[in-house]
Backbone atoms as SQL, in Angstrom:
CREATE TABLE atoms (id INTEGER PRIMARY KEY, chain TEXT, resi INTEGER, resn TEXT, atom TEXT, x REAL, y REAL, z REAL);
INSERT INTO atoms VALUES
  (1, 'A', 1, 'MET', 'N', 95.601, 82.102, 58.020),
  (2, 'A', 1, 'MET', 'CA', 95.813, 83.244, 58.886),
  (3, 'A', 1, 'MET', 'C', 96.299, 82.723, 60.237),
  (4, 'A', 2, 'GLU', 'N', 97.489, 83.134, 60.593),
  (5, 'A', 2, 'GLU', 'CA', 98.118, 82.687, 61.832),
  (6, 'A', 2, 'GLU', 'C', 97.614, 83.513, 63.016),
  (7, 'A', 3, 'LYS', 'N', 97.404, 82.851, 64.159),
  (8, 'A', 3, 'LYS', 'CA', 96.986, 83.547, 65.381),
  (9, 'A', 3, 'LYS', 'C', 98.105, 84.482, 65.824),
  (10, 'A', 4, 'LEU', 'N', 97.732, 85.655, 66.290),
  (11, 'A', 4, 'LEU', 'CA', 98.711, 86.637, 66.721),
  (12, 'A', 4, 'LEU', 'C', 98.945, 86.559, 68.224),
  (13, 'A', 5, 'SER', 'N', 100.145, 86.944, 68.640),
  (14, 'A', 5, 'SER', 'CA', 100.430, 87.076, 70.068),
  (15, 'A', 5, 'SER', 'C', 99.687, 88.315, 70.576),
  (16, 'A', 6, 'GLN', 'N', 99.605, 88.463, 71.879),
  (17, 'A', 6, 'GLN', 'CA', 98.927, 89.629, 72.458),
  (18, 'A', 6, 'GLN', 'C', 99.588, 90.926, 71.997),
  (19, 'A', 7, 'GLN', 'N', 100.902, 90.941, 71.964),
  (20, 'A', 7, 'GLN', 'CA', 101.662, 92.119, 71.520),
  (21, 'A', 7, 'GLN', 'C', 101.361, 92.436, 70.055),
  (22, 'A', 8, 'GLU', 'N', 101.304, 91.404, 69.220),
  (23, 'A', 8, 'GLU', 'CA', 101.002, 91.607, 67.802),
  (24, 'A', 8, 'GLU', 'C', 99.561, 92.075, 67.615),
  (25, 'A', 9, 'GLU', 'N', 98.643, 91.497, 68.381),
  (26, 'A', 9, 'GLU', 'CA', 97.239, 91.914, 68.293),
  (27, 'A', 9, 'GLU', 'C', 97.067, 93.377, 68.655),
  (28, 'A', 10, 'THR', 'N', 97.725, 93.799, 69.723),
  (29, 'A', 10, 'THR', 'CA', 97.638, 95.190, 70.162),
  (30, 'A', 10, 'THR', 'C', 98.204, 96.119, 69.087),
  (31, 'A', 11, 'ALA', 'N', 99.291, 95.706, 68.468),
  (32, 'A', 11, 'ALA', 'CA', 99.866, 96.505, 67.375),
  (33, 'A', 11, 'ALA', 'C', 98.902, 96.559, 66.189),
  (34, 'A', 12, 'MET', 'N', 98.271, 95.423, 65.873),
  (35, 'A', 12, 'MET', 'CA', 97.317, 95.404, 64.749),
  (36, 'A', 12, 'MET', 'C', 96.130, 96.320, 65.018),
  (37, 'A', 13, 'VAL', 'N', 95.666, 96.376, 66.246),
  (38, 'A', 13, 'VAL', 'CA', 94.556, 97.273, 66.577),
  (39, 'A', 13, 'VAL', 'C', 94.950, 98.710, 66.253),
  (40, 'A', 14, 'ALA', 'N', 96.173, 99.092, 66.603),
  (41, 'A', 14, 'ALA', 'CA', 96.661, 100.442, 66.287),
  (42, 'A', 14, 'ALA', 'C', 96.755, 100.635, 64.778),
  (43, 'A', 15, 'ILE', 'N', 97.227, 99.632, 64.070),
  (44, 'A', 15, 'ILE', 'CA', 97.355, 99.716, 62.611),
  (45, 'A', 15, 'ILE', 'C', 95.980, 99.841, 61.971),
  (46, 'A', 16, 'TRP', 'N', 95.018, 99.042, 62.432),
  (47, 'A', 16, 'TRP', 'CA', 93.654, 99.141, 61.891),
  (48, 'A', 16, 'TRP', 'C', 93.057, 100.518, 62.160),
  (49, 'A', 17, 'LYS', 'N', 93.342, 101.099, 63.324),
  (50, 'A', 17, 'LYS', 'CA', 92.832, 102.442, 63.646),
  (51, 'A', 17, 'LYS', 'C', 93.348, 103.476, 62.662),
  (52, 'A', 18, 'VAL', 'N', 94.641, 103.404, 62.367),
  (53, 'A', 18, 'VAL', 'CA', 95.285, 104.391, 61.503),
  (54, 'A', 18, 'VAL', 'C', 95.029, 104.092, 60.032),
  (55, 'A', 19, 'GLY', 'N', 95.023, 102.813, 59.685),
  (56, 'A', 19, 'GLY', 'CA', 94.979, 102.433, 58.268),
  (57, 'A', 19, 'GLY', 'C', 96.402, 102.484, 57.762),
  (58, 'A', 20, 'LYS', 'N', 96.624, 103.105, 56.635),
  (59, 'A', 20, 'LYS', 'CA', 97.974, 103.223, 56.082),
  (60, 'A', 20, 'LYS', 'C', 98.770, 104.221, 56.912),
  (61, 'A', 21, 'GLY', 'N', 100.014, 103.839, 57.289),
  (62, 'A', 21, 'GLY', 'CA', 100.814, 104.759, 58.088),
  (63, 'A', 21, 'GLY', 'C', 102.208, 104.255, 58.382),
  (64, 'A', 22, 'PHE', 'N', 102.875, 105.017, 59.213),
  (65, 'A', 22, 'PHE', 'CA', 104.257, 104.742, 59.605),
  (66, 'A', 22, 'PHE', 'C', 104.289, 104.319, 61.068),
  (67, 'A', 23, 'VAL', 'N', 105.393, 103.741, 61.502),
  (68, 'A', 23, 'VAL', 'CA', 105.509, 103.257, 62.879),
  (69, 'A', 23, 'VAL', 'C', 105.128, 104.369, 63.859),
  (70, 'A', 24, 'LYS', 'N', 105.598, 105.586, 63.634),
  (71, 'A', 24, 'LYS', 'CA', 105.302, 106.696, 64.555),
  (72, 'A', 24, 'LYS', 'C', 103.794, 106.961, 64.640),
  (73, 'A', 25, 'ASP', 'N', 103.071, 106.782, 63.524),
  (74, 'A', 25, 'ASP', 'CA', 101.613, 106.969, 63.526),
  (75, 'A', 25, 'ASP', 'C', 100.930, 105.915, 64.397),
  (76, 'A', 26, 'PHE', 'N', 101.400, 104.684, 64.292),
  (77, 'A', 26, 'PHE', 'CA', 100.814, 103.593, 65.057),
  (78, 'A', 26, 'PHE', 'C', 101.135, 103.750, 66.543),
  (79, 'A', 27, 'LEU', 'N', 102.319, 104.276, 66.828),
  (80, 'A', 27, 'LEU', 'CA', 102.738, 104.500, 68.212),
  (81, 'A', 27, 'LEU', 'C', 101.827, 105.520, 68.896),
  (82, 'A', 28, 'GLU', 'N', 101.385, 106.521, 68.149),
  (83, 'A', 28, 'GLU', 'CA', 100.525, 107.578, 68.699),
  (84, 'A', 28, 'GLU', 'C', 99.170, 107.057, 69.165),
  (85, 'A', 29, 'VAL', 'N', 98.635, 106.018, 68.515),
  (86, 'A', 29, 'VAL', 'CA', 97.309, 105.496, 68.872),
  (87, 'A', 29, 'VAL', 'C', 97.380, 104.152, 69.606),
  (88, 'A', 30, 'HIS', 'N', 98.583, 103.676, 69.856),
  (89, 'A', 30, 'HIS', 'CA', 98.788, 102.393, 70.524),
  (90, 'A', 30, 'HIS', 'C', 98.247, 102.456, 71.950),
  (91, 'A', 31, 'ALA', 'N', 97.662, 101.361, 72.410),
  (92, 'A', 31, 'ALA', 'CA', 97.162, 101.278, 73.784),
  (93, 'A', 31, 'ALA', 'C', 98.293, 101.513, 74.779),
  (94, 'A', 32, 'SER', 'N', 97.953, 102.131, 75.903),
  (95, 'A', 32, 'SER', 'CA', 98.953, 102.396, 76.948),
  (96, 'A', 32, 'SER', 'C', 99.184, 101.141, 77.781),
  (97, 'A', 33, 'PRO', 'N', 100.369, 100.915, 78.226),
  (98, 'A', 33, 'PRO', 'CA', 101.558, 101.695, 77.926),
  (99, 'A', 33, 'PRO', 'C', 102.104, 101.310, 76.549),
  (100, 'A', 34, 'ALA', 'N', 102.408, 102.305, 75.766),
  (101, 'A', 34, 'ALA', 'CA', 102.953, 102.053, 74.420),
  (102, 'A', 34, 'ALA', 'C', 104.377, 101.507, 74.548),
  (103, 'A', 35, 'PRO', 'N', 104.734, 100.579, 73.677),
  (104, 'A', 35, 'PRO', 'CA', 106.092, 100.023, 73.723),
  (105, 'A', 35, 'PRO', 'C', 107.091, 101.033, 73.156),
  (106, 'A', 36, 'PRO', 'N', 108.380, 100.792, 73.377),
  (107, 'A', 36, 'PRO', 'CA', 109.378, 101.651, 72.728),
  (108, 'A', 36, 'PRO', 'C', 109.247, 101.546, 71.201),
  (109, 'A', 37, 'TYR', 'N', 109.655, 102.573, 70.500),
  (110, 'A', 37, 'TYR', 'CA', 109.577, 102.635, 69.042),
  (111, 'A', 37, 'TYR', 'C', 110.187, 101.388, 68.410),
  (112, 'A', 38, 'THR', 'N', 111.383, 101.001, 68.862),
  (113, 'A', 38, 'THR', 'CA', 112.072, 99.861, 68.241),
  (114, 'A', 38, 'THR', 'C', 111.314, 98.546, 68.455),
  (115, 'A', 39, 'THR', 'N', 110.672, 98.404, 69.604),
  (116, 'A', 39, 'THR', 'CA', 109.884, 97.197, 69.879),
  (117, 'A', 39, 'THR', 'C', 108.685, 97.134, 68.942),
  (118, 'A', 40, 'LEU', 'N', 107.996, 98.265, 68.788),
  (119, 'A', 40, 'LEU', 'CA', 106.848, 98.295, 67.882),
  (120, 'A', 40, 'LEU', 'C', 107.292, 98.042, 66.446),
  (121, 'A', 41, 'ALA', 'N', 108.404, 98.633, 66.045),
  (122, 'A', 41, 'ALA', 'CA', 108.922, 98.424, 64.685),
  (123, 'A', 41, 'ALA', 'C', 109.216, 96.944, 64.445),
  (124, 'A', 42, 'SER', 'N', 109.781, 96.271, 65.442),
  (125, 'A', 42, 'SER', 'CA', 110.079, 94.843, 65.335),
  (126, 'A', 42, 'SER', 'C', 108.788, 94.027, 65.241),
  (127, 'A', 43, 'THR', 'N', 107.794, 94.385, 66.044),
  (128, 'A', 43, 'THR', 'CA', 106.497, 93.701, 66.011),
  (129, 'A', 43, 'THR', 'C', 105.846, 93.878, 64.647),
  (130, 'A', 44, 'ILE', 'N', 105.943, 95.072, 64.103),
  (131, 'A', 44, 'ILE', 'CA', 105.363, 95.359, 62.785),
  (132, 'A', 44, 'ILE', 'C', 106.047, 94.526, 61.700),
  (133, 'A', 45, 'LYS', 'N', 107.359, 94.365, 61.797),
  (134, 'A', 45, 'LYS', 'CA', 108.074, 93.515, 60.832),
  (135, 'A', 45, 'LYS', 'C', 107.569, 92.075, 60.919),
  (136, 'A', 46, 'ASN', 'N', 107.311, 91.591, 62.149),
  (137, 'A', 46, 'ASN', 'CA', 106.766, 90.233, 62.324),
  (138, 'A', 46, 'ASN', 'C', 105.387, 90.127, 61.687),
  (139, 'A', 47, 'LEU', 'N', 104.564, 91.173, 61.861),
  (140, 'A', 47, 'LEU', 'CA', 103.225, 91.173, 61.254),
  (141, 'A', 47, 'LEU', 'C', 103.320, 91.123, 59.732),
  (142, 'A', 48, 'GLU', 'N', 104.322, 91.784, 59.196),
  (143, 'A', 48, 'GLU', 'CA', 104.530, 91.756, 57.738),
  (144, 'A', 48, 'GLU', 'C', 104.930, 90.353, 57.291),
  (145, 'A', 49, 'LYS', 'N', 105.817, 89.704, 58.042),
  (146, 'A', 49, 'LYS', 'CA', 106.236, 88.336, 57.713),
  (147, 'A', 49, 'LYS', 'C', 105.057, 87.373, 57.752),
  (148, 'A', 50, 'LYS', 'N', 104.126, 87.611, 58.685),
  (149, 'A', 50, 'LYS', 'CA', 102.945, 86.758, 58.817),
  (150, 'A', 50, 'LYS', 'C', 101.864, 87.082, 57.798),
  (151, 'A', 51, 'GLY', 'N', 102.057, 88.142, 57.010),
  (152, 'A', 51, 'GLY', 'CA', 101.110, 88.480, 55.954),
  (153, 'A', 51, 'GLY', 'C', 99.940, 89.345, 56.389),
  (154, 'A', 52, 'TYR', 'N', 100.015, 89.954, 57.562),
  (155, 'A', 52, 'TYR', 'CA', 98.931, 90.810, 58.043),
  (156, 'A', 52, 'TYR', 'C', 99.007, 92.229, 57.478),
  (157, 'A', 53, 'ILE', 'N', 100.216, 92.666, 57.156),
  (158, 'A', 53, 'ILE', 'CA', 100.409, 94.012, 56.604),
  (159, 'A', 53, 'ILE', 'C', 101.419, 93.923, 55.466),
  (160, 'A', 54, 'GLU', 'N', 101.444, 94.976, 54.663),
  (161, 'A', 54, 'GLU', 'CA', 102.466, 95.071, 53.623),
  (162, 'A', 54, 'GLU', 'C', 103.114, 96.441, 53.747),
  (163, 'A', 55, 'SER', 'N', 104.298, 96.569, 53.158),
  (164, 'A', 55, 'SER', 'CA', 105.018, 97.833, 53.285),
  (165, 'A', 55, 'SER', 'C', 105.505, 98.320, 51.926),
  (166, 'A', 56, 'ARG', 'N', 105.764, 99.614, 51.892),
  (167, 'A', 56, 'ARG', 'CA', 106.455, 100.195, 50.743),
  (168, 'A', 56, 'ARG', 'C', 107.379, 101.272, 51.278),
  (169, 'A', 57, 'LYS', 'N', 108.554, 101.350, 50.673),
  (170, 'A', 57, 'LYS', 'CA', 109.569, 102.299, 51.138),
  (171, 'A', 57, 'LYS', 'C', 109.223, 103.696, 50.634),
  (172, 'A', 58, 'VAL', 'N', 109.213, 104.651, 51.560),
  (173, 'A', 58, 'VAL', 'CA', 108.970, 106.053, 51.239),
  (174, 'A', 58, 'VAL', 'C', 110.163, 106.821, 51.806),
  (175, 'A', 59, 'GLY', 'N', 111.058, 107.234, 50.928),
  (176, 'A', 59, 'GLY', 'CA', 112.291, 107.868, 51.406),
  (177, 'A', 59, 'GLY', 'C', 113.113, 106.846, 52.152),
  (178, 'A', 60, 'ASN', 'N', 113.409, 107.136, 53.416),
  (179, 'A', 60, 'ASN', 'CA', 114.213, 106.183, 54.199),
  (180, 'A', 60, 'ASN', 'C', 113.388, 105.464, 55.273),
  (181, 'A', 61, 'VAL', 'N', 112.055, 105.524, 55.170),
  (182, 'A', 61, 'VAL', 'CA', 111.178, 104.822, 56.114),
  (183, 'A', 61, 'VAL', 'C', 110.163, 103.976, 55.350),
  (184, 'A', 62, 'TYR', 'N', 109.487, 103.104, 56.075),
  (185, 'A', 62, 'TYR', 'CA', 108.474, 102.245, 55.461),
  (186, 'A', 62, 'TYR', 'C', 107.079, 102.692, 55.867),
  (187, 'A', 63, 'GLU', 'N', 106.192, 102.653, 54.892),
  (188, 'A', 63, 'GLU', 'CA', 104.776, 102.906, 55.130),
  (189, 'A', 63, 'GLU', 'C', 104.072, 101.553, 55.101),
  (190, 'A', 64, 'TYR', 'N', 103.233, 101.311, 56.085),
  (191, 'A', 64, 'TYR', 'CA', 102.567, 100.022, 56.223),
  (192, 'A', 64, 'TYR', 'C', 101.074, 100.141, 55.983),
  (193, 'A', 65, 'THR', 'N', 100.515, 99.100, 55.380),
  (194, 'A', 65, 'THR', 'CA', 99.086, 99.032, 55.096),
  (195, 'A', 65, 'THR', 'C', 98.567, 97.670, 55.547),
  (196, 'A', 66, 'PRO', 'N', 97.443, 97.636, 56.263),
  (197, 'A', 66, 'PRO', 'CA', 96.891, 96.337, 56.644),
  (198, 'A', 66, 'PRO', 'C', 96.417, 95.558, 55.423),
  (199, 'A', 67, 'VAL', 'N', 96.675, 94.268, 55.419),
  (200, 'A', 67, 'VAL', 'CA', 96.220, 93.386, 54.354),
  (201, 'A', 67, 'VAL', 'C', 95.012, 92.586, 54.851),
  (202, 'A', 68, 'VAL', 'N', 95.061, 92.185, 56.114),
  (203, 'A', 68, 'VAL', 'CA', 93.968, 91.452, 56.733),
  (204, 'A', 68, 'VAL', 'C', 93.020, 92.473, 57.363),
  (205, 'A', 69, 'GLU', 'N', 91.740, 92.341, 57.062),
  (206, 'A', 69, 'GLU', 'CA', 90.755, 93.261, 57.631),
  (207, 'A', 69, 'GLU', 'C', 90.461, 92.883, 59.079),
  (208, 'A', 70, 'GLU', 'N', 90.210, 93.887, 59.893),
  (209, 'A', 70, 'GLU', 'CA', 89.918, 93.666, 61.310),
  (210, 'A', 70, 'GLU', 'C', 88.733, 92.718, 61.492),
  (211, 'A', 71, 'GLN', 'N', 87.681, 92.918, 60.702),
  (212, 'A', 71, 'GLN', 'CA', 86.482, 92.087, 60.812),
  (213, 'A', 71, 'GLN', 'C', 86.791, 90.619, 60.506),
  (214, 'A', 72, 'SER', 'N', 87.619, 90.368, 59.502),
  (215, 'A', 72, 'SER', 'CA', 87.993, 88.992, 59.154),
  (216, 'A', 72, 'SER', 'C', 88.736, 88.322, 60.293),
  (217, 'A', 73, 'TYR', 'N', 89.662, 89.061, 60.901),
  (218, 'A', 73, 'TYR', 'CA', 90.432, 88.514, 62.017),
  (219, 'A', 73, 'TYR', 'C', 89.505, 88.200, 63.191),
  (220, 'A', 74, 'LYS', 'N', 88.639, 89.152, 63.541),
  (221, 'A', 74, 'LYS', 'CA', 87.721, 88.953, 64.665),
  (222, 'A', 74, 'LYS', 'C', 86.823, 87.739, 64.435),
  (223, 'A', 75, 'GLN', 'N', 86.278, 87.614, 63.231),
  (224, 'A', 75, 'GLN', 'CA', 85.389, 86.488, 62.934),
  (225, 'A', 75, 'GLN', 'C', 86.101, 85.163, 63.115),
  (226, 'A', 76, 'LYS', 'N', 87.278, 85.055, 62.536),
  (227, 'A', 76, 'LYS', 'CA', 88.018, 83.796, 62.592),
  (228, 'A', 76, 'LYS', 'C', 88.333, 83.401, 64.030),
  (229, 'A', 77, 'TYR', 'N', 88.834, 84.341, 64.808),
  (230, 'A', 77, 'TYR', 'CA', 89.283, 83.992, 66.144),
  (231, 'A', 77, 'TYR', 'C', 88.171, 83.994, 67.175),
  (232, 'A', 78, 'MET', 'N', 87.118, 84.730, 66.963),
  (233, 'A', 78, 'MET', 'CA', 85.966, 84.626, 67.876),
  (234, 'A', 78, 'MET', 'C', 85.291, 83.275, 67.685),
  (235, 'A', 79, 'ASN', 'N', 85.168, 82.837, 66.442),
  (236, 'A', 79, 'ASN', 'CA', 84.552, 81.532, 66.189),
  (237, 'A', 79, 'ASN', 'C', 85.336, 80.415, 66.879),
  (238, 'A', 80, 'SER', 'N', 86.656, 80.452, 66.781),
  (239, 'A', 80, 'SER', 'CA', 87.451, 79.398, 67.420),
  (240, 'A', 80, 'SER', 'C', 87.427, 79.551, 68.941),
  (241, 'A', 81, 'PHE', 'N', 87.376, 80.776, 69.439),
  (242, 'A', 81, 'PHE', 'CA', 87.280, 81.018, 70.882),
  (243, 'A', 81, 'PHE', 'C', 85.982, 80.422, 71.436),
  (244, 'A', 82, 'VAL', 'N', 84.875, 80.700, 70.772),
  (245, 'A', 82, 'VAL', 'CA', 83.575, 80.176, 71.215),
  (246, 'A', 82, 'VAL', 'C', 83.581, 78.649, 71.132),
  (247, 'A', 83, 'LYS', 'N', 84.153, 78.122, 70.073),
  (248, 'A', 83, 'LYS', 'CA', 84.223, 76.665, 69.898),
  (249, 'A', 83, 'LYS', 'C', 85.051, 76.026, 71.020),
  (250, 'A', 84, 'ASP', 'N', 86.206, 76.612, 71.319),
  (251, 'A', 84, 'ASP', 'CA', 87.120, 76.025, 72.307),
  (252, 'A', 84, 'ASP', 'C', 86.646, 76.193, 73.749),
  (253, 'A', 85, 'TYR', 'N', 86.032, 77.327, 74.077),
  (254, 'A', 85, 'TYR', 'CA', 85.714, 77.620, 75.473),
  (255, 'A', 85, 'TYR', 'C', 84.232, 77.535, 75.834),
  (256, 'A', 86, 'PHE', 'N', 83.354, 77.545, 74.835),
  (257, 'A', 86, 'PHE', 'CA', 81.917, 77.567, 75.131),
  (258, 'A', 86, 'PHE', 'C', 81.143, 76.528, 74.325),
  (259, 'A', 87, 'ALA', 'N', 81.787, 75.405, 74.042),
  (260, 'A', 87, 'ALA', 'CA', 81.146, 74.283, 73.350),
  (261, 'A', 87, 'ALA', 'C', 80.427, 74.726, 72.078),
  (262, 'A', 88, 'ASN', 'N', 81.037, 75.683, 71.380),
  (263, 'A', 88, 'ASN', 'CA', 80.518, 76.200, 70.115),
  (264, 'A', 88, 'ASN', 'C', 79.128, 76.841, 70.263),
  (265, 'A', 89, 'SER', 'N', 78.846, 77.373, 71.450),
  (266, 'A', 89, 'SER', 'CA', 77.536, 77.954, 71.734),
  (267, 'A', 89, 'SER', 'C', 77.676, 79.423, 72.136),
  (268, 'A', 90, 'TYR', 'N', 77.134, 80.284, 71.296),
  (269, 'A', 90, 'TYR', 'CA', 77.144, 81.712, 71.633),
  (270, 'A', 90, 'TYR', 'C', 76.192, 81.987, 72.805),
  (271, 'A', 91, 'LYS', 'N', 75.182, 81.148, 72.945),
  (272, 'A', 91, 'LYS', 'CA', 74.283, 81.264, 74.092),
  (273, 'A', 91, 'LYS', 'C', 75.076, 81.047, 75.383),
  (274, 'A', 92, 'GLU', 'N', 75.959, 80.050, 75.393),
  (275, 'A', 92, 'GLU', 'CA', 76.810, 79.794, 76.561),
  (276, 'A', 92, 'GLU', 'C', 77.739, 80.976, 76.831),
  (277, 'A', 93, 'LEU', 'N', 78.242, 81.580, 75.773),
  (278, 'A', 93, 'LEU', 'CA', 79.118, 82.750, 75.904),
  (279, 'A', 93, 'LEU', 'C', 78.376, 83.898, 76.586),
  (280, 'A', 94, 'VAL', 'N', 77.191, 84.227, 76.091),
  (281, 'A', 94, 'VAL', 'CA', 76.404, 85.320, 76.659),
  (282, 'A', 94, 'VAL', 'C', 75.996, 84.985, 78.093),
  (283, 'A', 95, 'SER', 'N', 75.619, 83.749, 78.320),
  (284, 'A', 95, 'SER', 'CA', 75.242, 83.299, 79.657),
  (285, 'A', 95, 'SER', 'C', 76.410, 83.469, 80.638),
  (286, 'A', 96, 'PHE', 'N', 77.588, 83.125, 80.198),
  (287, 'A', 96, 'PHE', 'CA', 78.787, 83.287, 81.025),
  (288, 'A', 96, 'PHE', 'C', 78.953, 84.747, 81.435),
  (289, 'A', 97, 'PHE', 'N', 78.845, 85.656, 80.475),
  (290, 'A', 97, 'PHE', 'CA', 79.017, 87.078, 80.785),
  (291, 'A', 97, 'PHE', 'C', 77.903, 87.596, 81.687),
  (292, 'A', 98, 'ALA', 'N', 76.704, 87.091, 81.509),
  (293, 'A', 98, 'ALA', 'CA', 75.589, 87.496, 82.372),
  (294, 'A', 98, 'ALA', 'C', 75.836, 87.024, 83.813),
  (295, 'A', 99, 'LYS', 'N', 76.252, 85.766, 83.967),
  (296, 'A', 99, 'LYS', 'CA', 76.520, 85.225, 85.304),
  (297, 'A', 99, 'LYS', 'C', 77.670, 85.957, 85.998),
  (298, 'A', 100, 'GLU', 'N', 78.645, 86.353, 85.227),
  (299, 'A', 100, 'GLU', 'CA', 79.806, 87.062, 85.771),
  (300, 'A', 100, 'GLU', 'C', 79.537, 88.559, 85.955),
  (301, 'A', 101, 'LYS', 'N', 78.302, 88.978, 85.641),
  (302, 'A', 101, 'LYS', 'CA', 77.883, 90.383, 85.741),
  (303, 'A', 101, 'LYS', 'C', 78.769, 91.306, 84.884),
  (304, 'A', 102, 'LYS', 'N', 79.151, 90.801, 83.720),
  (305, 'A', 102, 'LYS', 'CA', 79.940, 91.583, 82.765),
  (306, 'A', 102, 'LYS', 'C', 79.051, 92.212, 81.703),
  (307, 'A', 103, 'ILE', 'N', 77.769, 91.849, 81.744),
  (308, 'A', 103, 'ILE', 'CA', 76.808, 92.408, 80.796),
  (309, 'A', 103, 'ILE', 'C', 75.523, 92.683, 81.585),
  (310, 'A', 104, 'SER', 'N', 74.961, 93.856, 81.369),
  (311, 'A', 104, 'SER', 'CA', 73.780, 94.260, 82.136),
  (312, 'A', 104, 'SER', 'C', 72.495, 93.810, 81.440),
  (313, 'A', 105, 'PRO', 'N', 71.377, 93.782, 82.184),
  (314, 'A', 105, 'PRO', 'CA', 70.082, 93.462, 81.557),
  (315, 'A', 105, 'PRO', 'C', 69.748, 94.431, 80.408),
  (316, 'A', 106, 'ASP', 'N', 70.096, 95.701, 80.584),
  (317, 'A', 106, 'ASP', 'CA', 69.839, 96.673, 79.513),
  (318, 'A', 106, 'ASP', 'C', 70.657, 96.355, 78.261),
  (319, 'A', 107, 'GLU', 'N', 71.896, 95.934, 78.461),
  (320, 'A', 107, 'GLU', 'CA', 72.727, 95.560, 77.314),
  (321, 'A', 107, 'GLU', 'C', 72.173, 94.318, 76.628),
  (322, 'A', 108, 'LEU', 'N', 71.686, 93.366, 77.411),
  (323, 'A', 108, 'LEU', 'CA', 71.075, 92.166, 76.832),
  (324, 'A', 108, 'LEU', 'C', 69.836, 92.534, 76.014),
  (325, 'A', 109, 'LYS', 'N', 69.012, 93.447, 76.544),
  (326, 'A', 109, 'LYS', 'CA', 67.832, 93.906, 75.806),
  (327, 'A', 109, 'LYS', 'C', 68.241, 94.565, 74.489),
  (328, 'A', 110, 'GLU', 'N', 69.308, 95.338, 74.542),
  (329, 'A', 110, 'GLU', 'CA', 69.822, 95.997, 73.341),
  (330, 'A', 110, 'GLU', 'C', 70.266, 94.959, 72.303),
  (331, 'A', 111, 'ILE', 'N', 70.929, 93.916, 72.771),
  (332, 'A', 111, 'ILE', 'CA', 71.378, 92.833, 71.878),
  (333, 'A', 111, 'ILE', 'C', 70.169, 92.140, 71.253),
  (334, 'A', 112, 'ILE', 'N', 69.151, 91.869, 72.062),
  (335, 'A', 112, 'ILE', 'CA', 67.933, 91.225, 71.548),
  (336, 'A', 112, 'ILE', 'C', 67.294, 92.092, 70.465),
  (337, 'A', 113, 'LYS', 'N', 67.225, 93.404, 70.695),
  (338, 'A', 113, 'LYS', 'CA', 66.663, 94.321, 69.689),
  (339, 'A', 113, 'LYS', 'C', 67.472, 94.275, 68.394),
  (340, 'A', 114, 'MET', 'N', 68.814, 94.225, 68.529),
  (341, 'A', 114, 'MET', 'CA', 69.672, 94.151, 67.337),
  (342, 'A', 114, 'MET', 'C', 69.396, 92.868, 66.567),
  (343, 'A', 115, 'ILE', 'N', 69.252, 91.744, 67.277),
  (344, 'A', 115, 'ILE', 'CA', 68.997, 90.452, 66.633),
  (345, 'A', 115, 'ILE', 'C', 67.644, 90.471, 65.932),
  (346, 'A', 116, 'GLU', 'N', 66.636, 90.966, 66.647),
  (347, 'A', 116, 'GLU', 'CA', 65.286, 91.020, 66.069),
  (348, 'A', 116, 'GLU', 'C', 65.246, 91.927, 64.837),
  (349, 'A', 117, 'LYS', 'N', 65.950, 93.034, 64.893),
  (350, 'A', 117, 'LYS', 'CA', 65.997, 93.978, 63.763),
  (351, 'A', 117, 'LYS', 'C', 66.672, 93.326, 62.544),
  (352, 'A', 118, 'ASP', 'N', 67.761, 92.599, 62.802),
  (353, 'A', 118, 'ASP', 'CA', 68.487, 91.939, 61.701),
  (354, 'A', 118, 'ASP', 'C', 67.717, 90.784, 61.092),
  (355, 'A', 119, 'ASN', 'N', 66.779, 90.205, 61.842),
  (356, 'A', 119, 'ASN', 'CA', 65.996, 89.062, 61.335),
  (357, 'A', 119, 'ASN', 'C', 64.704, 89.478, 60.655),
  (358, 'A', 120, 'HIS', 'N', 64.442, 90.768, 60.546),
  (359, 'A', 120, 'HIS', 'CA', 63.221, 91.222, 59.872),
  (360, 'A', 120, 'HIS', 'C', 63.516, 91.817, 58.529);
């Protein structure tokens, strides 16, 4: 699985939101500012070449379906992100966000409850 560019990732998020659909469907849910139709269509073709989506012709347009699941992509790239930037330590990752005030004490408590619940 090849790492995606920021533009490709943003397009994939729209594709995952819609599921099976056409370029116009993905454009409707794309993060703002949405790219021009032709730019998104080109990005989608690149995603197909990389094996993230597949297409089938419906009339004179293509319908696209994600092949790579969002969860699989997130797992693969979050693991490498944590490895590269936080010495493979999720504790360091959470600590970083706490120090930067990007996560509140209440959110940390919520995370602890989720962890404790999953371990019982």
